[in-house]
N, CA, C, O and the ligand as a Tripos MOL2 file, in Angstrom:
@<TRIPOS>MOLECULE
protein
  277   275    70     0     0
PROTEIN
NO_CHARGES

@<TRIPOS>ATOM
      1 N         126.0420 -104.0530   96.0690 N.3       1 MET1
      2 CA        126.2750 -103.6930   94.6880 C.3       1 MET1
      3 C         126.9620 -102.3770   94.6470 C.2       1 MET1
      4 O         126.5760 -101.4220   95.3200 O.2       1 MET1
      5 N         128.0140 -102.3370   93.8270 N.am      2 THR2
      6 CA        128.7700 -101.0820   93.6770 C.3       2 THR2
      7 C         128.5890 -100.5450   92.3030 C.2       2 THR2
      8 O         128.5270 -101.3010   91.3330 O.2       2 THR2
      9 N         128.5040  -99.2760   92.2030 N.am      3 ASP3
     10 CA        128.4100  -98.6140   90.9070 C.3       3 ASP3
     11 C         129.7270  -97.9150   90.6410 C.2       3 ASP3
     12 O         130.1800  -97.0990   91.4440 O.2       3 ASP3
     13 N         130.3410  -98.2380   89.5090 N.am      4 PHE4
     14 CA        131.5510  -97.5510   89.0620 C.3       4 PHE4
     15 C         131.1880  -96.6640   87.8730 C.2       4 PHE4
     16 O         130.6190  -97.1250   86.8840 O.2       4 PHE4
     17 N         131.5120  -95.4510   87.9860 N.am      5 THR5
     18 CA        131.3090  -94.5220   86.8960 C.3       5 THR5
     19 C         132.6520  -93.9900   86.4470 C.2       5 THR5
     20 O         133.4510  -93.5270   87.2610 O.2       5 THR5
     21 N         132.8960  -94.0570   85.1690 N.am      6 HIS6
     22 CA        134.2160  -93.6250   84.6630 C.3       6 HIS6
     23 C         134.0520  -92.2450   84.0640 C.2       6 HIS6
     24 O         133.2610  -92.0280   83.1460 O.2       6 HIS6
     25 N         134.8050  -91.3410   84.5960 N.am      7 PHE7
     26 CA        134.8690  -89.9650   84.0620 C.3       7 PHE7
     27 C         136.2800  -89.7410   83.5300 C.2       7 PHE7
     28 O         137.2020  -89.5070   84.3100 O.2       7 PHE7
     29 N         136.4550  -89.8070   82.2400 N.am      8 PRO8
     30 CA        137.7970  -89.6100   81.7160 C.3       8 PRO8
     31 C         138.2790  -88.1770   82.0340 C.2       8 PRO8
     32 O         137.5730  -87.1920   81.8160 O.2       8 PRO8
     33 N         139.4760  -88.1160   82.5410 N.am      9 SER9
     34 CA        140.0000  -86.7970   82.9350 C.3       9 SER9
     35 C         140.8800  -86.2290   81.8270 C.2       9 SER9
     36 O         141.0980  -85.0190   81.7820 O.2       9 SER9
     37 N         141.3890  -87.0730   80.9320 N.am     10 ALA10
     38 CA        142.2700  -86.5390   79.8740 C.3      10 ALA10
     39 C         141.4330  -85.9790   78.7480 C.2      10 ALA10
     40 O         140.5220  -86.6380   78.2480 O.2      10 ALA10
     41 N         141.7370  -84.8010   78.3660 N.am     11 LYS11
     42 CA        141.0300  -84.1310   77.2440 C.3      11 LYS11
     43 C         142.0730  -83.9190   76.1490 C.2      11 LYS11
     44 O         143.2450  -83.6850   76.4430 O.2      11 LYS11
     45 N         141.6490  -84.0020   74.8850 N.am     12 PRO12
     46 CA        142.6170  -83.7980   73.7990 C.3      12 PRO12
     47 C         143.1320  -82.3810   73.8180 C.2      12 PRO12
     48 O         142.4060  -81.4290   74.1070 O.2      12 PRO12
     49 N         144.4120  -82.2690   73.4990 N.am     13 ALA13
     50 CA        145.0140  -80.9520   73.4820 C.3      13 ALA13
     51 C         144.5270  -80.1690   72.2990 C.2      13 ALA13
     52 O         144.4140  -80.6840   71.1860 O.2      13 ALA13
     53 N         144.2410  -78.9230   72.5560 N.am     14 VAL14
     54 CA        143.7690  -78.0270   71.4990 C.3      14 VAL14
     55 C         144.9980  -77.3150   70.8910 C.2      14 VAL14
     56 O         145.7310  -76.6250   71.6000 O.2      14 VAL14
     57 N         145.2090  -77.4860   69.6020 N.am     15 ILE15
     58 CA        146.3220  -76.8590   68.9480 C.3      15 ILE15
     59 C         145.7520  -75.7650   68.0260 C.2      15 ILE15
     60 O         144.9900  -76.0770   67.1120 O.2      15 ILE15
     61 N         146.1000  -74.5180   68.2450 N.am     16 PRO16
     62 CA        145.5320  -73.4400   67.3830 C.3      16 PRO16
     63 C         146.0760  -73.5600   65.9590 C.2      16 PRO16
     64 O         147.2020  -73.9990   65.7230 O.2      16 PRO16
     65 N         145.2480  -73.1620   65.0550 N.am     17 VAL17
     66 CA        145.6230  -73.1890   63.6300 C.3      17 VAL17
     67 C         146.8470  -72.3360   63.3730 C.2      17 VAL17
     68 O         147.6580  -72.6740   62.5110 O.2      17 VAL17
     69 N         146.9990  -71.2480   64.0910 N.am     18 SER18
     70 CA        148.1540  -70.3620   63.8610 C.3      18 SER18
     71 C         149.4500  -71.0530   64.1810 C.2      18 SER18
     72 O         150.4870  -70.6570   63.6500 O.2      18 SER18
     73 N         149.4490  -72.0900   65.0390 N.am     19 GLU19
     74 CA        150.6810  -72.8510   65.3170 C.3      19 GLU19
     75 C         150.8960  -73.9510   64.3160 C.2      19 GLU19
     76 O         152.0380  -74.3480   64.0820 O.2      19 GLU19
     77 N         149.8520  -74.4540   63.7200 N.am     20 ILE20
     78 CA        149.9790  -75.5490   62.7380 C.3      20 ILE20
     79 C         150.3330  -75.0040   61.3500 C.2      20 ILE20
     80 O         151.0460  -75.6560   60.5880 O.2      20 ILE20
     81 N         149.8370  -73.8190   61.0280 N.am     21 LEU21
     82 CA        149.9730  -73.3040   59.6600 C.3      21 LEU21
     83 C         151.4080  -73.1910   59.1540 C.2      21 LEU21
     84 O         151.6670  -73.5960   58.0210 O.2      21 LEU21
     85 N         152.3610  -72.6600   59.9380 N.am     22 PRO22
     86 CA        153.7540  -72.6080   59.4080 C.3      22 PRO22
     87 C         154.3080  -74.0050   59.1350 C.2      22 PRO22
     88 O         155.0110  -74.2050   58.1440 O.2      22 PRO22
     89 N         154.0060  -74.9560   59.9860 N.am     23 TRP23
     90 CA        154.5190  -76.3280   59.7760 C.3      23 TRP23
     91 C         153.8600  -77.0060   58.5860 C.2      23 TRP23
     92 O         154.4820  -77.7970   57.8760 O.2      23 TRP23
     93 N         152.5810  -76.6790   58.3830 N.am     24 ALA24
     94 CA        151.8760  -77.2390   57.2160 C.3      24 ALA24
     95 C         152.4360  -76.6850   55.9150 C.2      24 ALA24
     96 O         152.5880  -77.4180   54.9380 O.2      24 ALA24
     97 N         152.7510  -75.3610   55.9010 N.am     25 VAL25
     98 CA        153.3980  -74.7480   54.7200 C.3      25 VAL25
     99 C         154.7530  -75.3400   54.4940 C.2      25 VAL25
    100 O         155.1160  -75.6490   53.3590 O.2      25 VAL25
    101 N         155.5330  -75.5090   55.5810 N.am     26 PHE26
    102 CA        156.8780  -76.0950   55.4490 C.3      26 PHE26
    103 C         156.8030  -77.5180   54.9040 C.2      26 PHE26
    104 O         157.5670  -77.8850   54.0100 O.2      26 PHE26
    105 N         155.8980  -78.3060   55.4330 N.am     27 ALA27
    106 CA        155.7480  -79.6930   54.9550 C.3      27 ALA27
    107 C         155.2820  -79.6860   53.5020 C.2      27 ALA27
    108 O         155.7220  -80.5270   52.7180 O.2      27 ALA27
    109 N         154.4180  -78.7740   53.1310 N.am     28 GLY28
    110 CA        153.9800  -78.6740   51.7460 C.3      28 GLY28
    111 C         155.1300  -78.3450   50.8140 C.2      28 GLY28
    112 O         155.2530  -78.9390   49.7430 O.2      28 GLY28
    113 N         155.9720  -77.4080   51.2110 N.am     29 LEU29
    114 CA        157.1460  -77.0440   50.3860 C.3      29 LEU29
    115 C         158.0970  -78.2250   50.2450 C.2      29 LEU29
    116 O         158.5910  -78.5160   49.1560 O.2      29 LEU29
    117 N         158.3470  -78.9080   51.3790 N.am     30 LEU30
    118 CA        159.2200  -80.0970   51.2920 C.3      30 LEU30
    119 C         158.6230  -81.1670   50.3750 C.2      30 LEU30
    120 O         159.3510  -81.8430   49.6480 O.2      30 LEU30
    121 N         157.3220  -81.3170   50.4100 N.am     31 SER31
    122 CA        156.6630  -82.3130   49.5730 C.3      31 SER31
    123 C         156.8000  -81.9110   48.1000 C.2      31 SER31
    124 O         157.0520  -82.7660   47.2510 O.2      31 SER31
    125 N         156.6390  -80.6250   47.7910 N.am     32 LEU32
    126 CA        156.7840  -80.1910   46.4210 C.3      32 LEU32
    127 C         158.2250  -80.3730   45.9230 C.2      32 LEU32
    128 O         158.4420  -80.7550   44.7730 O.2      32 LEU32
    129 N         159.2110  -80.0970   46.7970 N.am     33 LEU33
    130 CA        160.5990  -80.3480   46.4190 C.3      33 LEU33
    131 C         160.8230  -81.8120   46.1430 C.2      33 LEU33
    132 O         161.4820  -82.1620   45.1640 O.2      33 LEU33
    133 N         160.2870  -82.6840   46.9910 N.am     34 ALA34
    134 CA        160.4650  -84.1380   46.8150 C.3      34 ALA34
    135 C         159.8120  -84.5870   45.4910 C.2      34 ALA34
    136 O         160.3900  -85.3600   44.7280 O.2      34 ALA34
    137 N         158.5760  -84.0720   45.2420 N.am     35 ILE35
    138 CA        157.8880  -84.4280   43.9910 C.3      35 ILE35
    139 C         158.7250  -83.9770   42.7900 C.2      35 ILE35
    140 O         158.8500  -84.6940   41.7970 O.2      35 ILE35
    141 N         159.2960  -82.7690   42.9050 N.am     36 TYR36
    142 CA        160.0830  -82.2670   41.7580 C.3      36 TYR36
    143 C         161.3310  -83.1070   41.5110 C.2      36 TYR36
    144 O         161.5950  -83.4940   40.3730 O.2      36 TYR36
    145 N         162.1030  -83.3970   42.5600 N.am     37 PHE37
    146 CA        163.3620  -84.1020   42.3490 C.3      37 PHE37
    147 C         163.1050  -85.5830   42.0280 C.2      37 PHE37
    148 O         163.8330  -86.1560   41.2170 O.2      37 PHE37
    149 N         162.1230  -86.2020   42.6210 N.am     38 ILE38
    150 CA        161.8250  -87.6060   42.2800 C.3      38 ILE38
    151 C         161.2500  -87.6700   40.8710 C.2      38 ILE38
    152 O         161.5420  -88.6070   40.1280 O.2      38 ILE38
    153 N         160.4260  -86.6750   40.4890 N.am     39 GLY39
    154 CA        159.8460  -86.6550   39.1480 C.3      39 GLY39
    155 C         160.9000  -86.4080   38.0800 C.2      39 GLY39
    156 O         160.8090  -86.9410   36.9740 O.2      39 GLY39
    157 N         161.9100  -85.5920   38.4160 N.am     40 ALA40
    158 CA        162.9190  -85.2660   37.3990 C.3      40 ALA40
    159 C         163.9980  -86.3210   37.3350 C.2      40 ALA40
    160 O         164.8090  -86.3110   36.4080 O.2      40 ALA40
    161 N         164.0350  -87.2550   38.3150 N.am     41 GLU41
    162 CA        165.0850  -88.2700   38.3250 C.3      41 GLU41
    163 C         164.9800  -89.2060   37.1060 C.2      41 GLU41
    164 O         163.8940  -89.5970   36.6790 O.2      41 GLU41
    165 N         166.1120  -89.5300   36.5930 N.am     42 GLN42
    166 CA        166.2270  -90.4280   35.4340 C.3      42 GLN42
    167 C         165.5620  -89.8030   34.2090 C.2      42 GLN42
    168 O         165.0400  -90.5170   33.3530 O.2      42 GLN42
    169 N         165.5820  -88.4770   34.1250 N.am     43 GLY43
    170 CA        165.1610  -87.8160   32.9550 C.3      43 GLY43
    171 C         166.4050  -87.3580   32.2050 C.2      43 GLY43
    172 O         167.1130  -88.1690   31.6070 O.2      43 GLY43
    173 N         166.6700  -86.0330   32.2400 N.am     44 ALA44
    174 CA        167.8510  -85.5150   31.6090 C.3      44 ALA44
    175 C         169.1200  -85.9140   32.3880 C.2      44 ALA44
    176 O         170.1840  -86.1590   31.8190 O.2      44 ALA44
    177 N         168.9460  -85.9640   33.7370 N.am     45 VAL45
    178 CA        170.0800  -86.4020   34.5900 C.3      45 VAL45
    179 C         169.5840  -87.5490   35.4750 C.2      45 VAL45
    180 O         168.3870  -87.6840   35.7290 O.2      45 VAL45
    181 N         170.4960  -88.3410   35.9210 N.am     46 ALA46
    182 CA        170.1200  -89.4680   36.7550 C.3      46 ALA46
    183 C         171.1380  -89.6740   37.8880 C.2      46 ALA46
    184 O         172.3410  -89.7650   37.6430 O.2      46 ALA46
    185 N         170.6430  -89.7450   39.1180 N.am     47 LEU47
    186 CA        171.5030  -90.0630   40.2330 C.3      47 LEU47
    187 C         171.6040  -91.5550   40.4440 C.2      47 LEU47
    188 O         172.5980  -92.0460   40.9790 O.2      47 LEU47
    189 N         170.5590  -92.2980   40.0170 N.am     48 PHE48
    190 CA        170.5240  -93.7280   40.1930 C.3      48 PHE48
    191 C         170.5180  -94.4140   38.8320 C.2      48 PHE48
    192 O         169.9670  -93.8930   37.8630 O.2      48 PHE48
    193 N         171.1270  -95.5690   38.7740 N.am     49 GLN49
    194 CA        171.1590  -96.3310   37.5260 C.3      49 GLN49
    195 C         169.8350  -97.0350   37.3060 C.2      49 GLN49
    196 O         169.0670  -97.2730   38.2380 O.2      49 GLN49
    197 N         169.5910  -97.3600   36.0440 N.am     50 GLY50
    198 CA        168.3890  -98.0850   35.6980 C.3      50 GLY50
    199 C         167.2250  -97.1460   35.3810 C.2      50 GLY50
    200 O         167.4200  -95.9350   35.2700 O.2      50 GLY50
    201 N         166.0170  -97.6960   35.2360 N.am     51 GLU51
    202 CA        164.8660  -96.8830   34.8740 C.3      51 GLU51
    203 C         163.6990  -97.1390   35.8400 C.2      51 GLU51
    204 O         162.5630  -96.7850   35.5230 O.2      51 GLU51
    205 N         163.9460  -97.7360   36.9910 N.am     52 PHE52
    206 CA        162.8750  -98.0620   37.9230 C.3      52 PHE52
    207 C         162.1230  -96.7990   38.3690 C.2      52 PHE52
    208 O         160.8930  -96.7580   38.3220 O.2      52 PHE52
    209 N         162.8490  -95.7940   38.7930 N.am     53 ILE53
    210 CA        162.2390  -94.5600   39.2970 C.3      53 ILE53
    211 C         161.4910  -93.8710   38.1970 C.2      53 ILE53
    212 O         160.3990  -93.3470   38.4150 O.2      53 ILE53
    213 N         162.0720  -93.8630   36.9960 N.am     54 HIS54
    214 CA        161.4070  -93.2330   35.8500 C.3      54 HIS54
    215 C         160.0610  -93.9190   35.5660 C.2      54 HIS54
    216 O         159.0400  -93.2610   35.3660 O.2      54 HIS54
    217 N         160.0920  -95.2350   35.5530 N.am     55 GLU55
    218 CA        158.8730  -95.9850   35.2580 C.3      55 GLU55
    219 C         157.8540  -95.8600   36.4100 C.2      55 GLU55
    220 O         156.6460  -95.8250   36.1740 O.2      55 GLU55
    221 N         158.3460  -95.7940   37.6300 N.am     56 PHE56
    222 CA        157.4670  -95.7110   38.7880 C.3      56 PHE56
    223 C         156.6690  -94.3990   38.8030 C.2      56 PHE56
    224 O         155.5050  -94.3850   39.2050 O.2      56 PHE56
    225 N         157.2890  -93.3100   38.3710 N.am     57 VAL57
    226 CA        156.6160  -91.9890   38.4440 C.3      57 VAL57
    227 C         156.2750  -91.5000   37.0120 C.2      57 VAL57
    228 O         156.0890  -90.3050   36.7850 O.2      57 VAL57
    229 N         156.2010  -92.4350   36.0720 N.am     58 HIS58
    230 CA        156.0650  -92.0400   34.6840 C.3      58 HIS58
    231 C         154.7580  -91.2700   34.4100 C.2      58 HIS58
    232 O         154.7860  -90.2270   33.7570 O.2      58 HIS58
    233 N         153.6810  -91.7470   34.8770 N.am     59 ASP59
    234 CA        152.3770  -91.0760   34.6390 C.3      59 ASP59
    235 C         152.3730  -89.7060   35.3540 C.2      59 ASP59
    236 O         151.8460  -88.7260   34.8270 O.2      59 ASP59
    237 N         152.9520  -89.6600   36.5270 N.am     60 GLY60
    238 CA        153.0160  -88.3960   37.2320 C.3      60 GLY60
    239 C         153.8870  -87.3860   36.4980 C.2      60 GLY60
    240 O         153.6120  -86.1870   36.5110 O.2      60 GLY60
    241 N         154.9400  -87.8840   35.8570 N.am     61 ARG61
    242 CA        155.7950  -86.9700   35.0490 C.3      61 ARG61
    243 C         154.9680  -86.3010   33.9710 C.2      61 ARG61
    244 O         155.0390  -85.0850   33.7870 O.2      61 ARG61
    245 N         154.1870  -87.0920   33.2610 N.am     62 HIS62
    246 CA        153.3900  -86.5720   32.1650 C.3      62 HIS62
    247 C         152.2990  -85.5830   32.7510 C.2      62 HIS62
    248 O         152.0140  -84.5330   32.1760 O.2      62 HIS62
    249 N         151.7350  -85.9750   33.8840 N.am     63 LEU63
    250 CA        150.6910  -85.1150   34.4680 C.3      63 LEU63
    251 C         151.2680  -83.7630   34.8660 C.2      63 LEU63
    252 O         150.6230  -82.7330   34.6680 O.2      63 LEU63
    253 N         152.4640  -83.7530   35.4190 N.am     64 LEU64
    254 CA        153.0900  -82.5170   35.8790 C.3      64 LEU64
    255 C         153.8700  -81.7780   34.7990 C.2      64 LEU64
    256 O         154.3770  -80.6840   35.0450 O.2      64 LEU64
    257 N         153.9720  -82.3560   33.6120 N.am     65 GLY65
    258 CA        154.6270  -81.6530   32.5090 C.3      65 GLY65
    259 C         156.1190  -81.7530   32.4560 C.2      65 GLY65
    260 O         156.7820  -80.9350   31.8190 O.2      65 GLY65
    261 N         156.6860  -82.8070   33.1590 N.am     66 PHE66
    262 CA        158.1300  -82.9860   33.0130 C.3      66 PHE66
    263 C         158.4480  -83.4840   31.6240 C.2      66 PHE66
    264 O         157.6790  -84.2760   31.0780 O.2      66 PHE66
    265 N         159.5340  -83.0620   31.0310 N.am     67 PRO67
    266 CA        159.9540  -83.6280   29.7320 C.3      67 PRO67
    267 C         160.2840  -85.0950   29.8880 C.2      67 PRO67
    268 O         161.0250  -85.4840   30.7920 O.2      67 PRO67
    269 N         159.7290  -85.9150   28.9990 N.am     68 CYS68
    270 CA        159.9310  -87.3570   29.1530 C.3      68 CYS68
    271 C         160.4110  -87.9790   27.8690 C.2      68 CYS68
    272 O         161.5920  -88.2990   27.7320 O.2      68 CYS68
    273 N         159.5050  -88.1550   26.9200 N.am     69 HIS69
    274 CA        159.8750  -88.8360   25.6650 C.3      69 HIS69
    275 C         159.0920  -88.2450   24.5230 C.2      69 HIS69
    276 O         159.2510  -88.6730   23.3800 O.2      69 HIS69
    277 ZN        156.7520  -90.6180   29.1850 Zn       70 ZN70
@<TRIPOS>BOND
     1     1     2 1
     2     2     3 1
     3     3     4 2
     4     3     5 am
     5     5     6 1
     6     6     7 1
     7     7     8 2
     8     7     9 am
     9     9    10 1
    10    10    11 1
    11    11    12 2
    12    11    13 am
    13    13    14 1
    14    14    15 1
    15    15    16 2
    16    15    17 am
    17    17    18 1
    18    18    19 1
    19    19    20 2
    20    19    21 am
    21    21    22 1
    22    22    23 1
    23    23    24 2
    24    23    25 am
    25    25    26 1
    26    26    27 1
    27    27    28 2
    28    27    29 am
    29    29    30 1
    30    30    31 1
    31    31    32 2
    32    31    33 am
    33    33    34 1
    34    34    35 1
    35    35    36 2
    36    35    37 am
    37    37    38 1
    38    38    39 1
    39    39    40 2
    40    39    41 am
    41    41    42 1
    42    42    43 1
    43    43    44 2
    44    43    45 am
    45    45    46 1
    46    46    47 1
    47    47    48 2
    48    47    49 am
    49    49    50 1
    50    50    51 1
    51    51    52 2
    52    51    53 am
    53    53    54 1
    54    54    55 1
    55    55    56 2
    56    55    57 am
    57    57    58 1
    58    58    59 1
    59    59    60 2
    60    59    61 am
    61    61    62 1
    62    62    63 1
    63    63    64 2
    64    63    65 am
    65    65    66 1
    66    66    67 1
    67    67    68 2
    68    67    69 am
    69    69    70 1
    70    70    71 1
    71    71    72 2
    72    71    73 am
    73    73    74 1
    74    74    75 1
    75    75    76 2
    76    75    77 am
    77    77    78 1
    78    78    79 1
    79    79    80 2
    80    79    81 am
    81    81    82 1
    82    82    83 1
    83    83    84 2
    84    83    85 am
    85    85    86 1
    86    86    87 1
    87    87    88 2
    88    87    89 am
    89    89    90 1
    90    90    91 1
    91    91    92 2
    92    91    93 am
    93    93    94 1
    94    94    95 1
    95    95    96 2
    96    95    97 am
    97    97    98 1
    98    98    99 1
    99    99   100 2
   100    99   101 am
   101   101   102 1
   102   102   103 1
   103   103   104 2
   104   103   105 am
   105   105   106 1
   106   106   107 1
   107   107   108 2
   108   107   109 am
   109   109   110 1
   110   110   111 1
   111   111   112 2
   112   111   113 am
   113   113   114 1
   114   114   115 1
   115   115   116 2
   116   115   117 am
   117   117   118 1
   118   118   119 1
   119   119   120 2
   120   119   121 am
   121   121   122 1
   122   122   123 1
   123   123   124 2
   124   123   125 am
   125   125   126 1
   126   126   127 1
   127   127   128 2
   128   127   129 am
   129   129   130 1
   130   130   131 1
   131   131   132 2
   132   131   133 am
   133   133   134 1
   134   134   135 1
   135   135   136 2
   136   135   137 am
   137   137   138 1
   138   138   139 1
   139   139   140 2
   140   139   141 am
   141   141   142 1
   142   142   143 1
   143   143   144 2
   144   143   145 am
   145   145   146 1
   146   146   147 1
   147   147   148 2
   148   147   149 am
   149   149   150 1
   150   150   151 1
   151   151   152 2
   152   151   153 am
   153   153   154 1
   154   154   155 1
   155   155   156 2
   156   155   157 am
   157   157   158 1
   158   158   159 1
   159   159   160 2
   160   159   161 am
   161   161   162 1
   162   162   163 1
   163   163   164 2
   164   163   165 am
   165   165   166 1
   166   166   167 1
   167   167   168 2
   168   167   169 am
   169   169   170 1
   170   170   171 1
   171   171   172 2
   172   171   173 am
   173   173   174 1
   174   174   175 1
   175   175   176 2
   176   175   177 am
   177   177   178 1
   178   178   179 1
   179   179   180 2
   180   179   181 am
   181   181   182 1
   182   182   183 1
   183   183   184 2
   184   183   185 am
   185   185   186 1
   186   186   187 1
   187   187   188 2
   188   187   189 am
   189   189   190 1
   190   190   191 1
   191   191   192 2
   192   191   193 am
   193   193   194 1
   194   194   195 1
   195   195   196 2
   196   195   197 am
   197   197   198 1
   198   198   199 1
   199   199   200 2
   200   199   201 am
   201   201   202 1
   202   202   203 1
   203   203   204 2
   204   203   205 am
   205   205   206 1
   206   206   207 1
   207   207   208 2
   208   207   209 am
   209   209   210 1
   210   210   211 1
   211   211   212 2
   212   211   213 am
   213   213   214 1
   214   214   215 1
   215   215   216 2
   216   215   217 am
   217   217   218 1
   218   218   219 1
   219   219   220 2
   220   219   221 am
   221   221   222 1
   222   222   223 1
   223   223   224 2
   224   223   225 am
   225   225   226 1
   226   226   227 1
   227   227   228 2
   228   227   229 am
   229   229   230 1
   230   230   231 1
   231   231   232 2
   232   231   233 am
   233   233   234 1
   234   234   235 1
   235   235   236 2
   236   235   237 am
   237   237   238 1
   238   238   239 1
   239   239   240 2
   240   239   241 am
   241   241   242 1
   242   242   243 1
   243   243   244 2
   244   243   245 am
   245   245   246 1
   246   246   247 1
   247   247   248 2
   248   247   249 am
   249   249   250 1
   250   250   251 1
   251   251   252 2
   252   251   253 am
   253   253   254 1
   254   254   255 1
   255   255   256 2
   256   255   257 am
   257   257   258 1
   258   258   259 1
   259   259   260 2
   260   259   261 am
   261   261   262 1
   262   262   263 1
   263   263   264 2
   264   263   265 am
   265   265   266 1
   266   266   267 1
   267   267   268 2
   268   267   269 am
   269   269   270 1
   270   270   271 1
   271   271   272 2
   272   271   273 am
   273   273   274 1
   274   274   275 1
   275   275   276 2
@<TRIPOS>SUBSTRUCTURE
     1 MET1         2 RESIDUE 1 A MET
     2 THR2         6 RESIDUE 1 A THR
     3 ASP3        10 RESIDUE 1 A ASP
     4 PHE4        14 RESIDUE 1 A PHE
     5 THR5        18 RESIDUE 1 A THR
     6 HIS6        22 RESIDUE 1 A HIS
     7 PHE7        26 RESIDUE 1 A PHE
     8 PRO8        30 RESIDUE 1 A PRO
     9 SER9        34 RESIDUE 1 A SER
    10 ALA10       38 RESIDUE 1 A ALA
    11 LYS11       42 RESIDUE 1 A LYS
    12 PRO12       46 RESIDUE 1 A PRO
    13 ALA13       50 RESIDUE 1 A ALA
    14 VAL14       54 RESIDUE 1 A VAL
    15 ILE15       58 RESIDUE 1 A ILE
    16 PRO16       62 RESIDUE 1 A PRO
    17 VAL17       66 RESIDUE 1 A VAL
    18 SER18       70 RESIDUE 1 A SER
    19 GLU19       74 RESIDUE 1 A GLU
    20 ILE20       78 RESIDUE 1 A ILE
    21 LEU21       82 RESIDUE 1 A LEU
    22 PRO22       86 RESIDUE 1 A PRO
    23 TRP23       90 RESIDUE 1 A TRP
    24 ALA24       94 RESIDUE 1 A ALA
    25 VAL25       98 RESIDUE 1 A VAL
    26 PHE26      102 RESIDUE 1 A PHE
    27 ALA27      106 RESIDUE 1 A ALA
    28 GLY28      110 RESIDUE 1 A GLY
    29 LEU29      114 RESIDUE 1 A LEU
    30 LEU30      118 RESIDUE 1 A LEU
    31 SER31      122 RESIDUE 1 A SER
    32 LEU32      126 RESIDUE 1 A LEU
    33 LEU33      130 RESIDUE 1 A LEU
    34 ALA34      134 RESIDUE 1 A ALA
    35 ILE35      138 RESIDUE 1 A ILE
    36 TYR36      142 RESIDUE 1 A TYR
    37 PHE37      146 RESIDUE 1 A PHE
    38 ILE38      150 RESIDUE 1 A ILE
    39 GLY39      154 RESIDUE 1 A GLY
    40 ALA40      158 RESIDUE 1 A ALA
    41 GLU41      162 RESIDUE 1 A GLU
    42 GLN42      166 RESIDUE 1 A GLN
    43 GLY43      170 RESIDUE 1 A GLY
    44 ALA44      174 RESIDUE 1 A ALA
    45 VAL45      178 RESIDUE 1 A VAL
    46 ALA46      182 RESIDUE 1 A ALA
    47 LEU47      186 RESIDUE 1 A LEU
    48 PHE48      190 RESIDUE 1 A PHE
    49 GLN49      194 RESIDUE 1 A GLN
    50 GLY50      198 RESIDUE 1 A GLY
    51 GLU51      202 RESIDUE 1 A GLU
    52 PHE52      206 RESIDUE 1 A PHE
    53 ILE53      210 RESIDUE 1 A ILE
    54 HIS54      214 RESIDUE 1 A HIS
    55 GLU55      218 RESIDUE 1 A GLU
    56 PHE56      222 RESIDUE 1 A PHE
    57 VAL57      226 RESIDUE 1 A VAL
    58 HIS58      230 RESIDUE 1 A HIS
    59 ASP59      234 RESIDUE 1 A ASP
    60 GLY60      238 RESIDUE 1 A GLY
    61 ARG61      242 RESIDUE 1 A ARG
    62 HIS62      246 RESIDUE 1 A HIS
    63 LEU63      250 RESIDUE 1 A LEU
    64 LEU64      254 RESIDUE 1 A LEU
    65 GLY65      258 RESIDUE 1 A GLY
    66 PHE66      262 RESIDUE 1 A PHE
    67 PRO67      266 RESIDUE 1 A PRO
    68 CYS68      270 RESIDUE 1 A CYS
    69 HIS69      274 RESIDUE 1 A HIS
    70 ZN70       277 GROUP 0 **** ****
């Protein structure tokens, strides 16, 4: 009878918060820009025809205070 014991040698990499924080702030700013431009689309100006984007983000527009109707 043989006994096999598994000892995993790979350990998860430790990433310090100081290295993650600038990227998290950058991603947050990009997200805010995306929310702004998608939310403002098909309001006073429109890059795309139709009203699909307006209707898709309509409740969010009102929540964030974009001028709507
Ligand atoms: Zn509205």
